[in-house]
LOZASE-39602 format. One line per field, with one value per residue (C-alpha): residue in three letters; x, y, z. Coordinates in nm, 4 decimals, m for minus. Example, Ala and Ser with C-alpha at 12.3 -4.5 7.8 and 13.67 -1.06 7.14 Angstrom:
res [ala ser]
east [1.2300 1.3670]
north [m0.4500 m0.1060]
up [0.7800 0.7140]
***
This chain:
res [unk unk unk unk unk unk unk unk unk unk unk unk unk unk unk unk unk unk unk unk unk unk unk unk unk unk unk unk unk unk unk unk unk unk unk unk unk unk unk unk unk unk unk unk unk unk unk unk unk unk unk unk unk unk unk unk unk unk unk unk unk unk unk unk unk unk unk unk unk unk unk unk unk unk unk unk unk unk unk unk unk unk unk unk unk unk unk unk unk unk unk unk unk unk unk unk unk unk unk unk unk unk unk unk unk unk unk unk unk unk unk unk unk unk unk unk unk unk unk unk]
east [18.7621 18.9079 19.1295 19.2642 19.3237 19.5035 19.7122 19.8131 19.9046 20.1367 20.2881 20.3322 20.6098 20.7849 20.7757 20.8806 21.1672 21.2909 21.2726 21.4683 21.7204 21.7953 21.7320 21.7504 21.5277 21.4738 21.3550 21.1102 20.9829 20.9355 20.7597 20.5149 20.4511 20.3879 20.1658 19.9572 19.9246 19.8162 19.5703 19.4281 19.3663 19.2041 18.9875 18.8637 18.7920 18.5893 18.3974 18.3164 18.2096 17.9792 17.8283 17.7596 17.6148 17.3895 17.1695 17.0060 17.3285 17.2755 16.9465 16.9819 16.7497 16.7081 16.5517 16.3282 16.3794 16.2585 16.5978 16.7920 17.1019 17.0630 17.2883 17.1016 17.3184 17.0844 17.1107 17.4873 17.5241 17.2984 17.5123 17.8345 17.6777 17.5735 17.9247 18.1006 17.8603 17.9292 18.1527 18.4041 18.4569 18.8247 18.8892 18.7245 18.9331 19.2516 19.1704 19.1012 19.4320 19.6168 19.4439 19.5402 19.9042 20.0051 19.7159 19.4632 19.1462 19.2418 19.1547 19.3469 19.1633 18.8239 18.9137 19.0076 18.6856 18.4813 18.6692 18.6042 18.2416 18.2758 18.0943 17.8050]
north [7.9305 7.7382 8.0326 8.0498 7.6746 7.6702 7.9749 7.8166 7.4917 7.6865 7.9344 7.7177 7.4968 7.8035 7.9926 7.6866 7.6199 7.9780 7.9564 7.6302 7.7534 8.0897 7.9798 7.6212 7.3167 7.4154 7.7606 7.5925 7.3664 7.6579 7.8591 7.5771 7.5168 7.8855 7.9164 7.6174 7.7520 8.0962 7.9379 7.7201 8.0181 8.2211 7.9264 7.8552 8.2234 8.2465 7.9269 8.0532 8.3915 8.2267 7.9950 8.2839 8.5162 8.2581 8.1125 7.8651 7.6646 7.5921 7.4148 7.0422 6.8521 6.4868 6.2490 6.0070 5.6517 5.3207 5.1589 5.4496 5.3280 4.9698 4.8002 4.6073 4.3160 4.2224 4.5651 4.5635 4.2174 4.3152 4.6233 4.4176 4.1593 4.4350 4.5817 4.2513 4.1654 4.4939 4.4751 4.7354 4.5908 4.5116 4.8579 5.0084 4.7976 4.8759 5.2458 5.2441 5.0714 5.3115 5.6127 5.5205 5.4973 5.7582 5.9251 6.1935 6.3228 6.6260 6.7756 6.5152 6.2299 6.3905 6.4668 6.1034 5.9824 6.2189 6.1099 5.7439 5.8298 5.6629 5.9400 6.1650]
up [9.9099 9.6186 9.5304 9.8843 9.8869 9.5522 9.6389 9.9677 9.7928 9.5623 9.8065 10.1170 9.9749 9.8315 10.1597 10.3578 10.1172 10.1577 10.5366 10.5401 10.2797 10.4382 10.7947 10.9099 10.9407 11.3034 11.1924 10.9540 11.2294 11.4693 11.1980 11.1209 11.4912 11.5596 11.2521 11.3630 11.7169 11.5962 11.3508 11.6274 11.8534 11.5733 11.4643 11.8177 11.8741 11.5524 11.6266 11.9756 11.8359 11.5800 11.8416 12.0813 11.8160 11.6501 11.9264 11.6879 11.6941 12.0645 11.9969 11.9492 11.7209 11.7952 11.5518 11.7352 11.6166 11.7564 11.7067 11.8574 12.0323 11.9129 11.6643 11.3971 11.2875 11.0020 10.8362 10.8829 10.7267 10.4352 10.3739 10.3721 10.1379 9.8989 9.9107 9.8436 9.5602 9.3822 9.0757 9.1983 9.5475 9.4909 9.3501 9.6587 9.8955 9.7033 9.6992 10.0740 10.1440 9.9170 10.0719 10.4281 10.3241 10.0677 9.8973 9.9801 9.8230 9.6201 9.2860 9.0853 9.2565 9.2009 8.8400 8.7794 8.9413 8.7244 8.4131 8.4930 8.5810 8.9208 9.1078 9.0190]
***
């Protein structure tokens, strides 16, 4: 899967650039729209096929819990206190704000986190 992902990350901009260069921006837009529609249909078909052919997926497991469906304010407040008392709270908030604007989790982000020993 990583090979497919990396190959797509390399080839997609090249193919799109060629379509826009030799066609038009409208041709690129139509191509992306058609590609997404075809992918959607194939993905839904495959998900349906898997669900039909593996009956175990139709069985639902419910975990019985006394507090099911209730919101525990004490646990929530304790979690927020623990978060705000942690030494990297401002880095986490800054990262969250940056992520929702311009950044995504990709290999460079995970590499930096591993280098800084933030995760794992």
